[in-house]
C-alpha positions in Angstrom: 108.8 -16.5 108.4 108.3 -12.9 109.6 110.5 -11.6 106.9 113.4 -14.1 107.5 114.3 -16.8 105.1 115.4 -20.2 106.5 117.2 -22.0 103.9 117.4 -25.4 105.6 113.9 -25.3 107.1 111.8 -28.5 107.0 108.5 -28.0 105.2 105.3 -29.7 106.5 101.9 -29.3 104.8 99.1 -28.4 107.2 95.4 -28.6 106.5 92.2 -27.2 108.0 90.3 -30.4 107.2 92.6 -33.1 108.9 95.6 -33.4 111.1 99.0 -33.7 109.3 102.0 -35.4 111.1 105.6 -36.0 110.8 107.7 -38.3 112.9 111.4 -38.2 113.8 113.6 -41.3 115.2 115.5 -39.5 117.9 116.5 -42.7 119.6 117.2 -41.1 122.9 120.3 -39.5 121.5 119.3 -35.8 122.0 118.6 -33.4 124.9 117.0 -30.4 123.2 115.0 -29.4 120.2 114.8 -25.6 119.5 114.2 -23.2 116.6 111.4 -21.4 114.9 108.0 -23.0 113.7 105.5 -20.9 111.6 103.8 -20.3 108.3 105.5 -18.7 105.2 104.8 -15.1 104.9 103.4 -15.5 101.6 101.3 -18.3 102.1 97.9 -16.5 102.8 96.5 -13.4 103.9 94.2 -13.4 106.8 93.7 -14.8 110.3 95.2 -18.2 109.9 96.3 -19.9 112.9 98.6 -23.0 113.0 98.0 -25.5 115.9 100.9 -27.6 116.7 101.1 -30.7 119.2 104.3 -32.5 119.8 104.3 -36.0 121.3 106.8 -38.9 122.3 106.6 -42.4 121.4 104.1 -43.1 124.3 101.9 -40.5 122.9 102.4 -38.1 125.8 102.0 -34.5 124.8 105.3 -32.8 125.2 104.2 -29.4 123.9 101.1 -27.7 122.4 101.1 -24.2 121.0 99.4 -21.9 118.4 101.1 -19.5 116.1 99.3 -16.9 113.9 100.5 -16.7 110.3 102.8 -13.7 110.9 104.0 -14.7 114.4 106.3 -17.7 114.3 106.6 -19.7 117.4 110.1 -20.0 119.2 110.4 -23.6 120.3 112.7 -24.9 123.0 111.9 -28.4 124.1 113.5 -31.0 126.3 113.7 -34.3 124.4 115.9 -36.2 126.7 115.0 -39.8 126.6 112.5 -39.3 123.7 113.0 -42.2 121.1 110.2 -41.1 118.6 109.0 -37.6 118.2 105.8 -36.8 116.5 104.6 -33.4 115.3 101.1 -32.8 114.3 99.7 -29.6 112.8 96.2 -28.3 111.9 95.0 -24.9 110.5 92.3 -22.8 111.5 90.8 -19.7 109.8 87.7 -18.6 111.3 86.5 -16.6 108.3 86.8 -19.6 105.8 84.2 -22.4 105.5 86.2 -24.4 103.1 89.3 -26.7 103.4 92.7 -25.0 103.5 96.1 -26.5 102.9 99.3 -24.6 103.5 103.0 -25.2 104.2 104.4 -24.9 107.6 108.1 -24.4 108.0 110.2 -25.6 110.8 113.8 -24.3 111.4 114.9 -26.6 114.1 118.1 -27.9 115.7 118.6 -30.9 117.8 121.3 -30.7 120.6 123.1 -33.7 122.1 
């Protein structure tokens, strides 16, 4: 992402035709989630934007952000008292009228 390789990043596929999601069991043991979220530099050329929503177990929106393909998002999120964390992503490229699927990388760390 943006010229930097994150060896231990988690990969999540994102689509322009439906929402993808990933869920983590935090069990209330962590205080903060921080790191970088974005598309791989070699994924595609163009105006692709990743839209990400992060929810807790009560389906409350904790964070919503968008990141253009070459601009990873720096995430710093309070996750105290969160037992299940759900991350959703969807792609948008205004120049394309067909479905697009791409990997999104998340280099994240949980802090107690």
